[in-house]
N, C-alpha and C positions, 0 to 999 in steps of 0.2 A: 502777510496773511493774517486774517482775523481769526482768533480762536473763539469758538462758541463756549460760553460759560453760563453758569447758573449760580445764583446767590444761595449758599447753603452754610449752615454751621458745620464745624469740623465733624461733630457727631453724626449729623445728617449725611454728610459725604461718606463717612466711614461705613455706615450701615447700608447706604445705597449701593456702594461698591460691593460689599459682601453679598447683598441680595442679588446682584447681577452676575456674580461669579458662577461659571459653569465649568464642568470638567468633562473631557472626552475620554471614554473608556475604550479598551481594546476591541470590544464588540461593536463599536461605532455609536453606542448610545451616548447622549449628552445629558447630564443631570446637574442640578444645583450642587456646587461644591460645599457650601456651608449650609447645613441642614437646619440651623437655628441657633439661638443664643440663650444660654442659661443665665438667669439674672436674679440676684437678690439686691433690691434697690436700697440705697441709703443716700446720705446727703452728698456723697461724692459722685453719684452717677444718675440719680433719679431725674434731676432737672435737665441735664444735657443729653446723655445717651438714652435715658428712659424716654424722653420726648421723641427722639429720633426713631427708636425702636417701635413706638406706638404707631408711627406713620407707615411702617412697612410690615406690620404684623401679618398681613395676608400673604406676603411672599417670603418673609424671613421670620418664622415663628419665634416667640419668646416664651421660654419655659421657666416657671417659678419653682424653686426648690426650698428645702428647709435648712440646708447647711452648705456653706460655700465649698468646703473641701469635697463633700459628697457630690455636688453637682458637677464639679470638675472631673471627679472619677467617672461619672456618667458620660461626660463628653469624651473622655479618653477612651472609655470602653466602646463608645459609638465608633470612634476612628479605628480601633483595633478590629471590631466586628466587620468594618468595611475594608479591612486590609489596607488601611491608610489612604484609601481612595477619596474619602470625604471627611469633613471635620465638623465640629461645633465650636462656638465661641462661648466665653464665660465673662460676665461682668459683675463687679462688686463695687461697693463704696470704698473709701479710703480706710486706713487703720486696720481693725481686726478683720473686716471683710476681705481686704486684700491679703493680709498675712495668712488668713485661713487657706489660701490657695497654695501656699509654699510646699506643703507635703505632696500635694497632687502634682505640682510642677516637677518636683524631683522624681516622682513616679513616672511621669511621661518622658522625662529626660533619660532615665535609665532604660526604659523600654523602647525608646526611639519612636514614640507615638506623637502625632501632631495634635495640638490644641491651641487655640488663640485666646490668650488671657488679656482681658481689658479692665484692669483695676483702676478705679478712680485715684486721683492723686491730689496733693495740696495745690493751692492757687499758684499758678506760674507768676502772677503779678506780685505775690507775697504781700499784698496790701493787708488782708486780715490775717496777720501772722503772729502767733500760731493759731491754727484753726482746730476745732474739735477733732480728736483722734490723731493729730499730727505728731509724728516722731521727730524730735529735734536733735540734730547733731551739732554740738557746740564747736566742732572743729571744721565743719563743712556745711555751708548754707544751702547747697544745692542737693543735699541728700534727703530722701524721704524713706519711709518704710518699704517702698517699692524697689529700692536698690537691692533689697535682699533677694530679688528674683535673678539678679545678674548671673550668679554661678549655677542657677537651676534651669535656665532656658537656653535655647540655641541662638536666639536673637532677642535683644532688648533695645527698646527705644522709648524716650519720653517726648511726647509731642508738646512742644512749648509754643508753637505757632500753628494756626489751623492749616495753613498750606503744606506743612510738613507731612501731613497724612498722605499726600500725593506720592511721596517716595517711600515713606516708612511702611505703609500697609502692603504694597506690592513686594517689598523686600521680605516682610514677614511671611507672606504667602509662598514666596519662592523657597524659603527655608523649609516650610512644611511640605512642599512638593518634592524637594530634593531627596532622593532615596538614601544618600549618604549622610546628609545633615539633619534629616527629619527628626523633629522633636517639638517641644513646646516653644512658643514665642510669646513675648509680652510687650504690649504697647501700653505704657503708663499714661493715663489721660488726666492731666490737671483739670479740675472741675470748671475753672473759668474758661480754659481753652476749648473745652467741649462745646461751649455755648457761643463761641466767637464765629462770626460769619466771614466768608471769603468768596471770591469768584472762582468757583470750581469748574474746571474744563469738563464739558459734557463727555469727552472721550473717557474720562475716569469712571464715568457711570455706565459705560458700555464696553467693558473689558472683553477681549477675545477669549475663546474657550481655553482652559488650562489642560495640560497633559503631564504625565509623569514619565520622565526619561527612563530609558533602559540602556545604561552604558554598556558598550561592547568591550570585550577583553583586548588587552594589548597582545599583539601577535606573538611576541617573545614569551610572555607569561603563559599563553595558551599552549605554545609548543612545549614549554617546560612541563606543564601539567600533563600533557599527553605522554611525555617521556616517563614521568613518574608512574603513570598508570600502567604503561607497558612493562615496567620493571616490577610491578606488584603482583603478588599471588594471593594475598589475603587482605583485600581492601575492605574498608568499612566507611559508609557515609554517616555523618552526624548532621541531621537536618535541623536547622534552627528556624526562628521566626521569619528570616528573610525568604525562606521558601514560600511561606504563605503570602507575604507581602508582595512577592514577585509573581504570585499566582503560578508557581512553578511545580505544583504537586503532580500534575499529569506528566509533565516532562521528566520529573524525577522518577516517577513510577516506571515510565517507559525505558529510561536510561538504565535504571537498576535492574530491570528485568532482562534487557538486552545483554547486559554484561555480567549478570549473576552476582551483583553486589548487594550485600545486606545493608539495611538502612535502620539506624537508631534515631530517636527523636528527643530533642531537648524539651523543656517545659514549653517554651514559646513555639517550638516546631511541631508539637504533637498534633496530629490530624493532617500532617502533610501527606501521609499515606493512610489509606484505610487500615484499621487495626488488623484485619485478616488478610492483607496483601501478603503474598508469598515472601516479599523482600523485607517486610517490617518485623524487626526483632525487638521492638518495644522501646521503653524509656531508657535513657542513658544517664550514668553518673551516680551521684549520691542518692538520688531518689529513683535510680534506674532498675531495670529488670536484670535477673541473672543472665539471661540470654545475651542482651546487649553488652553488659559489662564483661562477660567472659570473652566475647569476640573482640572487644576493645583491648583487652589485655594481650591478645594473640595477634592482632592485626599488624601488618607491616606498613600499611598506608591508611591514614585516617583522612577522609575528605570532608572537611567541615564546610557546610554550605549555609551561608546566611546566619551564622551564630557568632555571638561575641565571646564565647568560650569562658563563661564565668566559672567560678570554682565548683559549683554544683554539677556542672557538665563535665569538667575535667578531673573530678575527684581531687581537687586542690593540686592540679598539675601532675598527678601521679597515674591516673587511670590508663592513659594511652601514651605515656611518655617514651615507651620503647619503639613507637612507630614514627615514620616520617609523616609530617603534617602538611597537607595541601588545603589551603584555605581560600574559598571562593566567597567574596563579600564585596558589596558596593562601597563599604567604608574602609579606606586604606588602613586606618589605625586598628580595626578589627582583623583585617586580613593578615597583618604581620605579627599578631599575638602568638606567643609560645613558639617563636622562631619559625613560623609556618612559611611555606612557599606560597606566595600570594598570587591570586588572580583577582584583580580589582575590577569587578563587572557585575552586571545583573545576573542573578542565579539562573533564570530561564534561558537567557541568551547563552550563557556558558554551557549549560547542559545540552543545548542544541548544537554547540560547536565542539564539544569534547567527543572526538571520534578517533579513538586510538586503534584504527585498523580493525583487525579481527580479534583483538584482545578480549578475553574474558577472565574473570577471576578463576582461580583453581577450582575445578569441579568438586573436589572434596570439601573445600571451604564453603562453597555455596550450599552443598548438601548439609554440612554441619550447621550452618546458620538457619536453614529451614527446619531442621530437626529441633534445634534449641528453641526456635520461635514457637513451633507446634507444642513442645513440652510446656513452655511458659503460658501459652494461651489456655492449655488445659488446667494449669495450676491456677490461673486467674479465675476460671470458672469455679474451681474448687473453693478458693478462698472467699469468693463473693457469694457463694450459696451455702456455706457451712452454717450449721446451727450454732447458736450461742451456747457455750458450755453452761451446764446447770449451775445456778447460783451466782452467775456472773452477768455483768452488763455487756451489751454488744460493743463492738469496736468498729472503726470506720469502714473496714472492708465489708462487713455484713450490712452496714447501712447503704454503702454504694451498690451492693447487689440488690437490695430491696428497691432502691430508686430505679435501677436498671430494669428489674423484672416487672415493674408496674406498668410497662409499656411494651407493645409488641415489637416496635422498631426503634427503641431508644437510641441505638447507635447511629441511626440516620436522622432522627428528628430532634432529639434533645440537645440543648446547649447547657453545659455545666459551667458555672462561674465560681471561682474561688481565688484565694490570695495568700493566706498565711496560716501558720500552725502546722499540725500534723496532716491535715487534709490534702495539701498540695502533693506531699510525698505519696500518700495512698492513691490519690487520683491519677498522678503521673504513671504509676505502675498499673492501676486496675481499671481506670475508666476506658470505655470502648467508644470510639467514634469512627464513623465511615466517611465523614465530610470535613473538609477544612473549616475551621471555625466552630466545630462541635465541642471543642475543648478550649475554654477561655479562662486560663489561670494566669494571674499576674504574679510572676515569681522572679521578676527582675529586682523589684523593690520590696516585694513580699509585704505589702502594706495592709495591716489589719484595718478593717473598715471599708475596704474596696468592694467587698463581695456584693452587698445588696445594691449599692449605688451603681456598681459596674453592671449588674444584671439589668438594671433599669435602662442603661445606655444600650445594652445588647438588644433588649426587647424593642427599642425604638427602631432598630435595624431589621429584626426578624420577628415581627408581630405574629406571624403564622406558626411559630415554633414554640415549644415549651422551653422557657428559660428558667433553669433551676440554680439558685444560689445555695451552695452548701457552705455553711459557716459555723465556726465554733462559738461557744458562748462568750468568749473574750472579745472576739471581733464584733459580735452582735452588740455587745454593750458599748463598744467604742463608737459605732456609727450605724444606727438603725432607722434614722428619720425618713429615709427615702422610701420606706414602706408606705408612709402616708402620701408621698409624691406619686408613687406608682398607682395608687387608687385615684388620686386627683387627675392623673393623665390617662386613666383607663388602660394602663399597661400591666396586664396580669403577670405576676411572678409567682413561682413556687420557691419558698425559702425553707430549707431544711436546716434546723438548728441542732447541732450535736453538743449537748451540754455535759462536759466532763468536769464542770465546777472549778474552772480556773484555767491557767495556762499550762495544760498538760504537756505540750511539746517541749517547752522550755524547762518544765519540771524534770523531765527525763534527761535532758541535756545537762541540767544542773547536777543531778545525781551521778551521771556518767563521768562528770568532771571531778568527782570526789567531794563535792560540797554537800552540806546537809539540806534537808527540805527547808525552804526559806522563801517566802514572799511570792509564791506562784499559785498553788492551789488555795482556794478561798479558806479552807479549813486551817491553813497555816498562816493566815493573815489577820487574826483577831477573832472576834465572835463569829460563829457560823452564820452565813446568810443564805436563805432559801429564796431564789429568784424565780418568779413565775413568768417565764418568757411568753407562754401562750397568752396569758392575761395581758401582758404588756403589748404584744402584737395586736391583740383584739382592740385594745384601747386606741391604737393608731388606725383602726378601721378594717384590718385584715380578718379573714376567717382563720382561726387558729385553734390548734388542738395539741395536747401533750399526749403522746402515745407511750405505752408501757413496754412494748417489745417490738421485734422485727415483724411479726405477723400483723400487729396493729399498724405499723408503719406502711406495709404494703397496701393495706386497705385504705389508709389515709391518703397515700399517693394516688391511688386510683380515683378517689373522690376529688382530690386536688386537680387532677388532669381534666376531670369533667366540669370543673367550675370555670367561671368566667372572670372572677376577680382574684386579687392576690391572696394566696394561701400560705400560712406558716405552720410548719409541722415541727414539733420539738420532741427530741428523744434523748433520754439519759444514756451516756456512753462512758466507757472506762477510760481513765487517763493513762493506763498502764500498758495495755496490749497494743502492738503494732504489727505490721507485716514484716517478718524477718527476712523474707526472700529478697535477694538482690542487694543493692546499695554499694557504696564505695566509701573509702576514707575521706573524711572532711577535716580540714585543719582548724581546730578550735584550741587556741592557746590555753595552757594550764599553768597556774602559778608555779614559779621556780622554787619558792619556799613557802611552807605552811606548817602550822602546828598540828594539822589534821592528817592522820596516816592515810586516809582515803585519797586526799589530794596528792600526797607525795607518790602514792602508787599510780595514780592517774598520770602524774607528770612523767614517771619512768616509762609508762606505756607510750605516752605522747612522744618522748624523745626517741624511743625505738622506731616509732612510725616515721618521725622526721628523718632519721638516719637512712631509713629504707627509701624514702622519697629522694633524698639527696644522692643516694647511690644510683638511682635510675636516671 
């Protein structure tokens, strides 16, 4: 049988396959799987992959950014905002262009989010060896800087012959599609191999539509789960990001209502239920609400749905250690954490199959959960609308309230983006969203600098909605260049900068650990520095203003909503005040010996807490 082929370079075949990939959604729609390629060109990719991308620019757009890490954050945020249903690719030169992707690769790995990384690599022929920016390993001739990706991605391959793309690219795509393995993938592309031609089968350029599997539960695991439910009187669901990625929010709401089960949300799972749903008791864990955490401490069964059970969710394994754990997850390694009873399957499929007869949670438990949730919702309204005390700077809760109150339906229309510092804790407790995806906080890797770039990726998915990046001054200084990219791409963002003049979150943790003030707030790091963030943002092309108080912030937010280009609003905040309500213990190791009395006292307190944890 004769195989139809076309003569293409490896790079041309790669981008043609990407451009042709489509994915079938549950609603029957079929859309392009890869929405575009972020590219910063250099000597390792401009001649090969760059030439190929130029040929398909009408069907596979190329986006230029200002920082390789930032553009990868944007691609990751795009995938998250699409609930892992679509991806973007990223290409760089060799050397620093490639290694600038490493932090973002780790972020995607931790958060189980797909992104296709295409860094340039050294010559496979090794003829011009070493080339500019090449990292040489004197013990292994086949290692380049790109080998640093191996522990940070779910799939890695180096294409040393052009025809290898025929098997390597579909494998990478399958990893990104797999609900259990999903994460970043890396195809390292030697710059000479990018330009080599081969006879590419035309079938490779006409791939069938993709789809994402929904694994069904094992019958024995499902039966055991139903038995655990029937024996429970005080159950609590902990909803993680897997609920959103499975598009299981409606199924969870219906199941929780039918059985009277309260639902708490992790950082990744917030938005699975509308904030005012009768079953929603708010955020769980170290950054959790008093309602959710009180119920977690009394629950006899915790049903973890689509969560990897990190320490902020479990209170360092102490918050619900007295309960039986039932873990529903597509990833077996996640499902068995904390000695949980595992149901390895898709969240939506399992929720449809969990039918424990006429069982319901104890009526008093359901009533208690609804009462606590109502009390907490009232407290949220109070915290976020309170006046700033005279003579003090506002704190995050008051800023969150001002952002919320500047729109009639912010809980339905706004998307907040954040990642690190104090803000994720405050937003987890206090932000209100009625739609899945309205809360976009990267708190698996908690990567400073994700906020603005991430907001750009979200805006590409939801151009009709206000995308608000809430960012501390520390994160802003780390990575702000994509403000300029947002203007270049006509993707309007609202960036709210909370300036507490340093790393306020870690400053408080440092003092709580008994250490002295040291190397966190700017005033403790040498000569005082006054940074004009509004002037800086304006220099990047944004409309920017520094407001003096919450009243001015509300007016600036209303103006920002009416604008059509990126807006930056800066407000001075205190590094000292936070929301005391809620929270749970978090294991932060304290030095066993120290000449400082405060450290010794903190260590004694730490050891008491550890003994309590071990006792449970």
